[in-house]
C-alpha positions, 0 to 999 in steps of 0.5 A, spaced: 500 499 500 506 504 501 508 508 496 505 504 491 504 507 484 507 514 486 512 519 483 513 524 490 516 529 485 510 530 481 505 532 487 502 540 485 506 544 487 501 550 485 497 547 491 502 545 496 506 553 495 498 557 496 496 551 501 502 554 506 501 562 504 494 561 505 495 557 512 501 562 515 496 569 512 490 565 516 495 563 523 497 571 523 490 574 521 487 569 527 493 572 532 490 580 530 484 577 532 484 574 539 490 579 542 484 583 544 480 577 547 481 573 553 481 566 552 488 563 548 486 560 541 492 560 538 495 554 541 490 549 539 489 551 532 496 551 531 497 544 535 491 543 529 495 545 524 501 541 526 498 535 526 494 536 519 500 536 517 503 530 519 496 527 517 497 530 509 504 527 508 502 520 510 496 521 505 501 523 500 505 518 501 501 512 501 496 509 496 489 513 497 486 507 493 485 503 501 479 509 502 474 505 498 475 499 502 473 503 508 467 507 505 461 501 509 464 503 516 466 510 514 459 511 512 456 507 518 460 512 523 458 518 520 451 516 521 452 514 527 456 520 528 450 525 526 444 521 530 449 521 536 450 529 535 442 530 536 442 526 542 448 529 547 449 535 542 451 542 544 451 549 541 448 555 542 441 557 545 439 559 538 443 556 533 445 549 531 447 544 536 452 541 533 457 539 537 459 533 542 463 534 548 467 530 552 470 532 559 475 538 556 474 535 549 469 538 544 468 536 535 464 537 530 462 530 528 459 534 521 466 536 519 469 530 519 461 527 515 462 533 510 470 528 508 467 521 509 460 523 505 465 524 499 470 519 500 464 514 501 459 517 495 465 518 490 465 509 491 458 509 490 458 512 484 464 510 482 461 503 481 454 506 479 457 510 473 454 506 468 447 506 470 447 512 473 441 515 470 437 509 470 431 511 475 433 506 480 440 507 480 440 514 481 434 514 487 438 509 490 444 514 490 440 520 492 437 516 498 445 514 500 446 521 499 441 525 502 440 521 508 446 525 512 443 531 509 437 530 512 441 528 519 444 535 518 438 538 517 435 536 525 440 540 527 439 544 524 444 547 520 443 549 514 449 551 512 453 545 512 447 542 509 448 547 503 455 544 503 453 537 503 448 539 497 453 543 493 459 537 494 453 532 491 450 536 486 458 536 483 459 529 483 453 527 480 455 532 475 462 530 473 459 523 473 455 523 467 448 526 470 443 527 465 442 534 463 434 533 463 435 531 471 439 538 472 433 542 470 428 538 473 431 538 480 433 546 480 425 547 478 423 543 483 429 547 489 426 553 487 418 551 487 419 549 494 423 555 497 417 558 500 416 551 504 423 551 505 422 558 508 416 556 512 420 551 516 425 555 518 426 557 525 425 565 527 433 566 528 434 563 522 428 568 518 431 574 521 438 573 518 434 571 510 430 578 512 437 583 515 440 579 508 434 583 504 433 589 507 439 589 511 437 596 516 431 594 519 435 591 525 442 594 526 442 594 533 439 587 533 439 581 529 443 585 523 448 588 529 453 582 526 452 583 519 452 591 518 459 590 523 463 586 518 461 590 513 464 596 516 469 592 518 471 591 511 470 597 507 473 601 513 480 597 510 480 601 503 485 599 499 491 598 503 487 597 509 488 599 517 495 596 517 496 589 522 493 589 529 490 596 528 484 595 526 479 599 530 473 594 529 477 588 530 481 590 537 475 593 540 471 587 539 466 590 534 466 584 531 462 578 533 464 571 532 471 574 529 475 568 530 471 565 526 465 565 522 467 573 521 475 572 520 476 574 514 472 582 515 478 582 520 483 581 514 480 586 510 480 591 515 487 592 516 490 588 509 485 592 504 482 591 498 490 589 497 490 583 502 483 581 499 484 580 493 491 576 494 487 571 498 482 570 494 487 569 488 490 564 492 483 560 494 483 560 486 489 558 484 488 552 489 481 551 486 483 552 479 489 548 480 484 542 483 479 542 477 486 541 471 488 535 476 481 532 476 480 533 468 487 529 468 485 523 473 484 517 468 482 514 475 474 515 476 474 515 484 480 520 484 477 524 479 471 524 484 474 525 490 478 531 488 471 534 485 467 534 492 473 537 495 473 542 491 466 544 491 466 542 499 472 548 499 468 552 494 463 552 498 465 554 505 469 561 501 464 562 497 459 562 502 463 565 508 466 571 503 459 572 501 456 573 507 460 578 511 460 583 505 453 582 504 452 577 498 449 572 501 445 570 507 448 569 514 450 561 515 456 560 520 460 557 516 467 558 517 474 559 512 478 554 510 484 555 513 483 562 517 477 560 520 479 559 528 476 551 529 481 545 531 477 540 527 475 544 521 483 545 520 485 538 522 479 536 516 482 540 512 488 539 512 487 532 511 483 533 505 488 537 502 493 530 503 487 526 499 488 531 494 495 532 494 495 524 494 492 523 488 496 528 485 503 525 486 499 517 482 503 514 477 500 515 470 499 511 465 504 515 461 509 514 467 510 507 465 511 508 458 
């Protein structure tokens, strides 16, 4: 299994370098966001980052196909964790109860499940790729894929569910699902929006209403969104300077170490810094797409597409919600937001992609 069909010289340096730069930016920015807070967030983030890099390089060195043999235990374990969080999960008083705590240790099961489901769905789609558009086969895949989504919605965590749906849709699209089915699904989704809105809890409805009418409750439910936009706008072109953002350092931005880390960055680094950060994300995701196109193994291709969609959903939604282009959903920003579980899983995902980039293709043996 180890080093089988590997050519470590082929590792995608564009992905690796952009990842390292984003993480360095993230650690410095997190320090800036938390020096005015009473709690020390840096130690756990650095530990999670170090452990994540170790696991990432282990994955780079081994044959990633062993994940296919584990798909059923991964799926069963994922469902178990999502059911367990519904029973003993904790959270804040208004948001999703999506954490499991054992003494000083806490983690968010849905973060593990996101990556686990990409592995499981890639395996199932590959096994059924020849019959993907047959109603019975497609229904089986959809039930398999959307059972975890239903459990995540029960928390309720619509932000994470959004990531799941984008990942599932992207993987099915690449697998060759009929365009007619895609169109039907879009129409059905649009038609169900009123029912979806009625089913939301009050705090979720407020987030949508505040998105549509930003000035409706600037001192209450809309406070976070307003403060984030003030911080982002006050950075102007070159920013206020590192550790010098008033919205950040005087703690006007709620959840600035997690969901609202991007306004902290652009307040201090400005439009230039924000453009550089988005540019690094773009390079990373672009290389994902290129790698998926030249990957000859269907399972590996689906893994890359799923991981790319997962990162894209987080990046687009997080940056969009903090600058007023999307409703607030509590989605963190990869490699910038605080969160040990989130950082660890993202680095494991990067290890899978980089491992695939090192696999030998038939051309390498000619």
